[in-house]
C-alpha positions, 0 to 999 in steps of 0.5 A, spaced: 259 490 544 258 498 545 255 502 540 259 507 537 256 514 539 258 520 536 256 528 535 257 530 528 255 536 524 249 535 520 249 535 512 244 537 507 243 529 505 241 528 512 235 533 512 230 528 510 232 524 516 232 529 521 225 532 518 222 525 520 225 525 527 222 532 528 216 530 525 215 524 530 217 529 536 212 534 534 207 528 534 209 526 541 209 533 544 201 533 541 200 527 544 202 529 551 198 535 550 203 540 549 203 547 546 210 546 544 212 545 536 204 545 535 204 551 530 208 550 524 215 551 527 220 547 527 219 546 519 223 543 513 226 550 512 228 550 519 232 544 518 235 547 512 237 553 515 240 550 521 244 546 516 246 551 512 249 556 518 252 550 521 248 550 527 245 543 525 248 537 529 246 529 530 248 524 535 249 518 531 249 510 534 253 506 529 253 511 524 245 512 524 242 518 526 239 518 533 238 525 535 238 532 532 239 538 535 241 545 533 247 548 537 248 556 536 254 560 539 252 566 543 246 568 538 239 567 541 236 574 541 230 572 546 236 570 551 238 578 552 231 579 556 230 574 561 225 574 567 230 572 572 238 572 571 243 568 567 249 565 571 254 568 567 255 573 561 261 569 557 260 566 551 255 560 551 252 555 546 245 555 545 241 548 545 235 548 541 230 543 537 232 537 540 229 531 537 230 523 538 228 518 533 222 514 536 227 507 535 232 510 540 227 513 545 227 511 552 235 509 551 238 515 555 240 518 548 238 526 550 243 525 556 248 522 552 247 528 547 248 533 553 254 529 555 257 530 548 255 538 547 258 539 554 265 536 551 264 540 545 263 546 549 269 545 553 273 543 547 272 550 544 273 554 551 266 556 551 264 558 558 257 555 559 251 552 555 244 555 555 237 552 554 230 553 554 224 548 554 216 549 555 214 548 562 210 542 560 216 538 557 217 534 563 222 529 559 227 535 558 226 538 565 228 532 568 234 531 564 236 538 565 235 537 572 239 531 572 245 534 568 246 539 573 243 545 569 240 551 574 233 554 573 235 561 571 228 564 569 223 565 563 224 567 556 220 569 551 220 565 545 216 566 538 211 561 541 211 563 548 214 563 555 219 558 556 223 556 562 231 558 561 237 554 564 244 554 564 250 550 566 257 553 567 262 548 563 269 552 564 
């Protein structure tokens, strides 16, 4: 039997589970030798803020939270300045803070997350998805390449330069 996989808005009651998943990701990044997420961000306040602003989303497998992501519409000030060029100037969904629960790691959950985000974007009539990641986040770079995201250049976020990608959805 296929598991039931759904994308839904995170609720405040999910915050401790979400923070636990993000902590696992912070530790995985550290073990991989990455500088990403190693300076106190994201933190529990980030999660609460995401949920309060309706940015927080969870991918659930049979109602159990497997992946967390923040989906932000048209609002990433860092993206207004890019060393390079975006593919479009229309409305966009920004994907931030993707974190997978360890027990779901290696099961293609982030690919499924991006499938659901693309459906969400399309169903809301939004033109594209923009995302950035650290130059050393090989897992995410591989996923973005596999999902057909185009490398657009570099953007400066609070913890340094990031590789920026975009995919036109409609």
